[in-house]
N, C-alpha and C positions, 0 to 999 in steps of 0.2 A: 454550433455553440461556440462561445468564446472560451478559449483555454490557452494555457501557456506552460512552457517547460523552463525551469531555472536550473542551469548547470552549475555544479559546485565541485570543488576538490579541497579536501581538508578544511571544510567550513568556509572556504573563500568563494564568493560568487564569481563565476567566470563569464556567463552570458545568460540572456533571457530571450526566448524565442516563442512567438505566438504560433499556435497550431492553426494557421490560416489556410492550409492546403489539405486535400484529402489524405495525403501521405507525407510524413516528415521522416526522413531517413537520418539515422545517427551512425557515425563511423569515422574511421581515420582517413578515408579517401576525401580529397579536396572537393569533390562534387557533391558530398553529402550536405544536407540542410543544416545539421548540427555536427560540426567537425570536432573530434576529440583526438588530438595528435599525441597518442600514447601507445607504446608497444602492446599493452594488454587489450587494446581495442582493435577489432577486426576492421578491414576496409569498409565493409558495410555490415555493421554489427547488429543493429535492431532498427525498428521503425515504430512510429505512432500512426495509427490509422483512425480517421474520423469517419464514422458512419452514422448519419443523422445526428443524434445528440449523445452518442456513445463513442468513447475513445478506447482503442485497443493498443496495448504494447505487445509487439511481436519480435521474437528473436529471429535473426536471419542465419541460423546455423553457425553462429559465431564460435570462435575458439573457446572463449571463457564464459559464454552465456550471459544471462541477465537475471536479476533478482527483483521481485516486487514485494516491498515491505519485508525484506529479508528472506523471502521464499523463492527458490529457483523456479522459473517459469519459462515457457516458450510462447504462450499466447494467453493474454490476461486482460480483462476489462480493468481499466484504472479509474479511480475516483479521486475527488478533491482531497489533497494532502497526501496522496500515495507517493511512496519513494521508490524509484527505479534505480538500481545500481548496475553499472557496467564497469568491470574492473574496480578501480578505486574511485571512479567518478560517480557522482550522484545526480540524478535527474529528478527534480521535484515537480510533481504535476499539480497545477492549480486550475480550478474551474473559476473563470472570472465572475460568474454570477454569485458564487459563494465566497469569493475572496473579500476580506475585510477592506474597508475604505483605506486608500493610500497605497494599495498594491503590495508588492514584495520589496521591502527595504532591507530587513534583516531576517534571515531564514528562521532562526530559532524563535524570535519574537512573533513572526508572522504565523508560523505553524502553531505555536502555543495559543495565540489569540484566536485563530480559527478553530482549533480544537475546543477551546472554551465555548465558542459560539455553537459548535456542533453538539456539545454536551447539553447546553441550555435548550436546544431544540429537540432533544432526544425523545421527548414525550409526544411530539407531533406524529400523526399517521404517516407511514412511509408509503410512497407510491410504488406500485409494482414495477420491477425492472423490465425495460422493454426487451422483447425478444430480439436476438442478434440476427440481422439478415445475412444471407449467405455472402461470404466475401468473394471477390473475383479471384480467379485462378492465377492471374498475372497482373503485376503492378504496371501501371501506365506511366512511363518515364520518358516518353518521346523517343529520341534517337539514342538515349543512354542505354548502355548494355544491361542496366538494371532491369529492363523489361523482361529479361530471361530468368529473373529470380522467381521461384515458385512460392506460393503461399505455404506457410508452415502449418501443419494440421494442429488442432487444439489438443493439448495433453491435459487430461483430467487428474493427473497425479501431481503432488507437490513434494519437493525435496527440502528437507528441513535440517538446519544445524550442521555441525561438523560431521556427524555420523552419516549425513545424507540419507536419513530415513525416509522412505516413500509412504505417503499417506493419501488414500483416496478421499476426494471431497464430494463425490456424487452419490453418497449414501442416502437412501430414501427413508423417510419416517423418523429421522432423528429429532429429539425434542430440542427446542431452542434453549439457550443458556442465559443466565443473568448473573449479576454479582450482588451479593448481600453484604452490606457494610457492617464490619465488626468493630472497627475503630477508625478514628480520624474524621468522621462525619456524624450523621445521625445514625446510631446503631439500629440495625434492622431495616434501614432503607435499602431498596432494591434498585439497581441500575440495569436497565435493559441493554442487552448486547444485540440490538437490531440494526446496526449500521456496519458498513464495511470496516470502519476504524472507530475505536472508542478509546480516548485517552483517559487514564486513571492516575491519580496523584494530584499534586498541586502545581499549576503552571508556574514556571520560574524556579521550580525546585526539582525534586525527584519525580519523574513521570515514567509511565510505561504505556504500551499500546496493546490493546486487545484487537486482534484482526479476525474478522469473520469472512470465511471463504466457503461458500456452499453451506454444508451442514457442519463444517469443522471450525474450531476456534483455536487461536494461537496467541501466545504472549511474547512480547519483545520489549527490550529496554528502549526508551525514547530519549530521555535527557536526565541530567542530574549527576551528582558526584557519587551516589551510592546505587549499586545495582539492585533491582527488585529481587525479592525472594519468592520462590515457588515451593510450597510445602516445607518452609523453614530453611531451604537451601538457596544460596545465592544463584541467581539466574545466569548461566553461562552466555557467551555471545551467541547470536543467532535467534531463531524463532522456535518456540516450543509449544506443543499441543497442550491444551488444558481441557478438563472435564469436570463433572459434578464432584463435589467434596474437596476439590483442590483448594489450597489456601494461598493467597497472594498478599505479599507485603510490599508496599511502595511508599518510601518515605515514612510518614506517620500514619499512613492509611493501611488498613487490613481488610481483606475481602474473602468471602467464601464463594466458590462457584456453585451455583444451584440450577436446578431445572426451572425454566421460566414459566412453565404452564401453571396456571392457578395462582401466580404471584402478581401483586400490584407493583408495577414498575413505573419509573419515571423516564 
């Protein structure tokens, strides 16, 4: 698959790297494929692994870890528009097949444009996610001593927000969720939360991100001058779990979290 990583710091684009190899290593060591020369970054901090058409972000037992869409993770499938953070640096993942024409010129406008395209296509049937093949136990890096780095086992727990609350995402039988529009659009309209990332709000203004990971759903601020509100309280930094009957306010939009079963969704 064609995919790329755009590295930024404080909203300034630093580099853009195509994931043209099976393994792309990120770290402070000069031998890494994506070099980040910063004390918060370990020598070999993390990597991106391409297996068929699936891309994995894997932490390499780094000192400061990594976050995917604001959630601490050690081994995570990444999707178009996902944001991976290592220290203060941000690595934005783009699938070339889903990227809007013109590529990545400005991060904010590119992400917002592609989120709009994602929302417009939300009513289309979603293909089943391919099962992940077993990853090799050792990375092949030739003569490099990186060949001795062992595969990091998958962790099915997510750590959220400042309190580092642990939440399991492998719960079975949980009902899918959706958002019911209360204000800002057509009242009563239901937005399906059937994608890994769903942007809510108005592009170019205040927006938030609903993240679906397994059976769990989380809310995080995306852009804008005003923070979203969750149950009438301003959303603190980080990513926060949401559930049925929660109320979300983003800019001039208001939503209620509902069970998706039996609902007509777009």
